[in-house]
TINUVO-692725 format. One record per residue (C-alpha): x, y, z; residue number from 1; residue in one letter. Coordinates in steps of 0.02 Angstrom, whole numbers. Example, Ala and Ser with C-alpha at 12.3 -4.5 7.8 and 13.67 -1.06 7.14 Angstrom:
<rs>
R   east  north     up num residu
R    615   -225    390   1      A
R    684    -53    357   2      S
</rs>
This chain:
<rs>
R   east  north     up num residu
R     32    525  -2933   1      M
R    -20    494  -3107   2      A
R    100    335  -3171   3      G
R    181    298  -3344   4      W
R    109    120  -3385   5      T
R    185    106  -3581   6      T
R    316    219  -3634   7      L
R    432    364  -3543   8      V
R    518    454  -3632   9      Q
R    736    510  -3585  10      A
R    697    685  -3537  11      E
R    572    643  -3449  12      T
R    639    490  -3329  13      L
R    807    608  -3315  14      A
R    695    722  -3232  15      I
R    637    597  -3111  16      A
R    799    504  -3065  17      L
R    798    557  -2874  18      Q
R    635    519  -2848  19      R
R    612    392  -2728  20      D
R    475    281  -2780  21      D
R    579    258  -2975  22      V
R    672     81  -3005  23      I
R    739     89  -3180  24      V
R    776   -103  -3232  25      V
R    918   -126  -3338  26      D
R    885   -276  -3480  27      C
R   1022   -258  -3592  28      R
R   1040   -431  -3661  29      F
R   1103   -509  -3816  30      S
R   1069   -687  -3871  31      L
R   1225   -706  -3942  32      V
R   1318   -701  -3790  33      D
R   1212   -731  -3660  34      P
R   1351   -646  -3527  35      N
R   1347   -450  -3644  36      A
R   1209   -361  -3553  37      G
R   1278   -385  -3377  38      E
R   1442   -328  -3436  39      S
R   1364   -179  -3534  40      A
R   1269   -125  -3358  41      Y
R   1440   -153  -3275  42      R
R   1517    -44  -3390  43      E
R   1369    124  -3422  44      A
R   1224    136  -3339  45      H
R   1072    261  -3329  46      I
R   1112    315  -3129  47      P
R   1027    184  -2986  48      G
R    987     66  -3111  49      A
R    979   -108  -3037  50      V
R   1042   -260  -3183  51      Y
R    899   -398  -3239  52      A
R    964   -549  -3331  53      H
R    840   -598  -3438  54      L
R    845   -792  -3422  55      E
R    911   -779  -3246  56      S
R    784   -650  -3172  57      D
R    642   -623  -3315  58      L
R    642   -820  -3369  59      A
R    647  -1013  -3272  60      A
R    790  -1147  -3307  61      P
R    756  -1262  -3442  62      G
R    577  -1378  -3458  63      Q
R    535  -1496  -3595  64      A
R    388  -1417  -3691  65      G
R    400  -1238  -3616  66      A
R    528  -1151  -3740  67      G
R    690  -1070  -3713  68      R
R    639   -906  -3624  69      H
R    517  -1007  -3488  70      P
R    395   -884  -3391  71      W
R    463   -883  -3230  72      P
R    395   -952  -3084  73      D
R    283   -797  -2993  74      A
R    346   -829  -2797  75      E
R    517   -839  -2880  76      Q
R    483   -649  -3008  77      F
R    434   -567  -2819  78      R
R    582   -613  -2729  79      A
R    686   -529  -2877  80      R
R    590   -379  -2842  81      L
R    595   -361  -2690  82      E
R    760   -401  -2688  83      Q
R    751   -256  -2821  84      W
R    697   -137  -2728  85      G
R    521   -143  -2789  86      I
R    343   -111  -2680  87      N
R    164   -108  -2780  88      A
R    185     77  -2761  89      Q
R    376     67  -2886  90      S
R    338    187  -3008  91      Q
R    463     25  -3137  92      V
R    543    115  -3282  93      V
R    620    -44  -3401  94      A
R    755     -6  -3530  95      Y
R    879   -111  -3653  96      D
R    989    -81  -3815  97      D
R    866   -188  -3920  98      A
R    705    -85  -3972  99      D
R    626   -122  -3804 100      G
R    629   -308  -3851 101      A
R    700   -366  -3686 102      Y
R    628   -228  -3580 103      A
R    450   -267  -3645 104      A
R    451   -438  -3560 105      R
R    495   -339  -3393 106      L
R    342   -251  -3404 107      W
R    222   -375  -3461 108      F
R    294   -477  -3317 109      L
R    214   -358  -3176 110      L
R     86   -341  -3274 111      R
R     47   -491  -3227 112      V
R     67   -452  -3062 113      F
R    -68   -313  -3071 114      G
R     98   -178  -3049 115      H
R     24    -26  -3187 116      E
R    152     65  -3125 117      K
R    295      8  -3241 118      V
R    332     92  -3420 119      A
R    478     67  -3558 120      V
R    620    200  -3592 121      L
R    584    223  -3788 122      D
R    728    230  -3877 123      G
R    786    149  -3736 124      G
R   1011    136  -3697 125      W
R   1057    215  -3849 126      K
R    895    377  -3867 127      R
R    996    397  -3670 128      W
R   1164    389  -3721 129      T
R   1159    486  -3858 130      S
R   1053    631  -3792 131      L
R   1226    638  -3665 132      G
R   1117    630  -3519 133      L
R   1208    551  -3375 134      P
R   1267    369  -3325 135      S
R   1383    277  -3187 136      E
R   1476    122  -3190 137      S
R   1452     55  -3009 138      F
R   1311   -101  -2970 139      T
R   1171    -31  -2877 140      Q
R   1106   -130  -2732 141      R
R    900    -68  -2665 142      R
R    866    -84  -2499 143      L
R    755   -225  -2484 144      P
R    558   -223  -2501 145      T
R    391   -334  -2454 146      S
R    303   -332  -2646 147      Y
R    113   -376  -2638 148      R
R     75   -392  -2802 149      G
R    -72   -528  -2874 150      A
R    -22   -644  -2987 151      F
R   -135   -657  -3116 152      D
R   -115   -800  -3248 153      P
R   -290   -765  -3335 154      A
R   -168   -669  -3471 155      R
R    -79   -825  -3520 156      L
R    -93   -974  -3623 157      V
R     -4  -1115  -3641 158      D
R     -5  -1218  -3842 159      A
R   -199  -1303  -3828 160      G
R   -248  -1150  -3788 161      Q
R   -156  -1060  -3917 162      V
R   -243  -1214  -4050 163      Q
R   -433  -1186  -3961 164      A
R   -413   -999  -3994 165      H
R   -338  -1019  -4162 166      V
R   -479  -1127  -4233 167      E
R   -610  -1029  -4106 168      A
R   -575   -866  -4243 169      G
R   -433   -797  -4128 170      G
R   -312   -682  -4172 171      L
R   -133   -759  -4149 172      L
R      4   -621  -4195 173      L
R    179   -667  -4215 174      D
R    308   -567  -4187 175      A
R    470   -634  -4271 176      R
R    516   -582  -4441 177      A
R    456   -592  -4581 178      A
R    566   -713  -4668 179      E
R    583   -840  -4503 180      R
R    374   -820  -4486 181      F
R    354   -879  -4652 182      R
R    506  -1029  -4619 183      G
R    652   -966  -4758 184      E
R    773   -937  -4599 185      Q
R    781  -1008  -4446 186      E
R    951   -952  -4386 187      P
R    885  -1030  -4175 188      I
R    756  -1134  -4171 189      D
R    754  -1298  -4217 190      R
R    610  -1317  -4346 191      V
R    548  -1155  -4461 192      A
R    368  -1107  -4507 193      G
R    235  -1038  -4389 194      H
R     82  -1108  -4289 195      V
R    -60  -1142  -4427 196      P
R   -173   -992  -4441 197      G
R    -69   -873  -4359 198      A
R    -20   -687  -4431 199      V
R    141   -611  -4462 200      N
R    184   -437  -4361 201      R
R    348   -401  -4317 202      P
R    401   -303  -4182 203      Y
R    501   -186  -4264 204      A
R    349   -140  -4354 205      D
R    306    -58  -4194 206      N
R    431     69  -4224 207      L
R    507    235  -4313 208      S
R    677    273  -4322 209      A
R    717    158  -4161 210      G
R    522    242  -4032 211      R
R    395    164  -4043 212      F
R    251    248  -4172 213      K
R    145    353  -4128 214      P
R    -33    291  -4030 215      P
R   -160    321  -4173 216      A
R    -29    260  -4295 217      Q
R    -21     75  -4178 218      L
R   -202     83  -4171 219      A
R   -247    117  -4349 220      D
R   -119    -23  -4394 221      E
R   -161   -170  -4262 222      Y
R   -358   -127  -4292 223      R
R   -319   -180  -4467 224      A
R   -272   -354  -4399 225      L
R   -393   -361  -4284 226      M
R   -539   -351  -4421 227      R
R   -636   -309  -4272 228      G
R   -604   -428  -4134 229      R
R   -584   -359  -3981 230      A
R   -401   -351  -3886 231      P
R   -446   -521  -3768 232      E
R   -461   -603  -3919 233      D
R   -281   -583  -3970 234      V
R   -134   -700  -3915 235      V
R     39   -650  -3961 236      A
R    190   -771  -3998 237      M
R    388   -748  -4072 238      C
R    514   -860  -4056 239      G
R    544   -875  -3854 240      S
R    391   -786  -3766 241      G
R    525   -612  -3759 242      V
R    468   -508  -3923 243      T
R    315   -536  -3916 244      A
R    288   -421  -3753 245      C
R    344   -303  -3867 246      H
R    156   -300  -3951 247      L
R     69   -316  -3801 248      L
R    148   -154  -3754 249      L
R    119    -73  -3926 250      A
R    -79   -132  -3919 251      M
R    -90    -48  -3731 252      E
R      7    100  -3812 253      R
R   -139    122  -3948 254      A
R   -314    104  -3797 255      G
R   -303    -80  -3845 256      L
R   -271   -189  -3663 257      K
R   -296   -358  -3627 258      G
R   -216   -471  -3742 259      A
R   -143   -624  -3705 260      K
R     47   -710  -3701 261      L
R     90   -894  -3752 262      Y
R    256   -890  -3661 263      P
R    289  -1032  -3753 264      G
R    291   -978  -3906 265      S
R    372  -1064  -4078 266      W
R    517  -1129  -3986 267      S
R    366  -1207  -3874 268      G
R    256  -1262  -4001 269      W
R    367  -1375  -4081 270      I
R    403  -1467  -3927 271      G
R    296  -1561  -3979 272      D
R    340  -1649  -4133 273      P
R    130  -1672  -4164 274      S
R     87  -1517  -4170 275      R
R     54  -1439  -4367 276      P
R    201  -1312  -4454 277      V
R    138  -1208  -4573 278      A
R    259  -1123  -4721 279      T
R    259   -972  -4811 280      G
R    122   -809  -4795 281      D
</rs>
């Protein structure tokens, strides 16, 4: 059976909730209140969904120079997948209430494990509830399973590789809002600005009315940024390696598969004060 590999619509998921292979993961989170997402999950969530916490499930504990949301240890993440009942044959669907910004992190984590059958719910929790689709409030505990996916770090790059990538003419896309990229505002990190040579592509530009733009439109927009480069010559970053995954999802939705992620992103880059900082466009 063919799987959903980028996005799935709420109406489609609603029909498939009873399938044994479908595992729904609630990724709601708030940077302002790290407990808000889990509290919202306990109040109401898509039937059968398990909860993934950005900081404890989709990231590792703080590490010097690794940014605010370090990439999780492969074996610890594998163990979490097994606790959620996810195996290599599972059709995973991730959702949040932040335009897919956190759900895309789980999507790309699974991609790095070679898992193809994972998709983000287009429109997320907001669209699900606006359609009057069912919800429940009790916490799900699925039967543990065994996950055999192979972790492939080839799509992850560190700060040194980012600098070499830009110097070699590769494209570095920064998913933060334009005012943060330009250094005009910085509400989270201690230094404002961006990596010299980076190009701004706010992740919100992937969306129209809260849902992803059509694949052809995304393809036109990204090809204009890529200027003839292959997807493998693109690296995505943001503030902490989370919303950058939204760019990778949009690219794959547009048929441009293979771009890489700088997990440390801006918060990791500024961990070394000797690294250069640019401001403005």
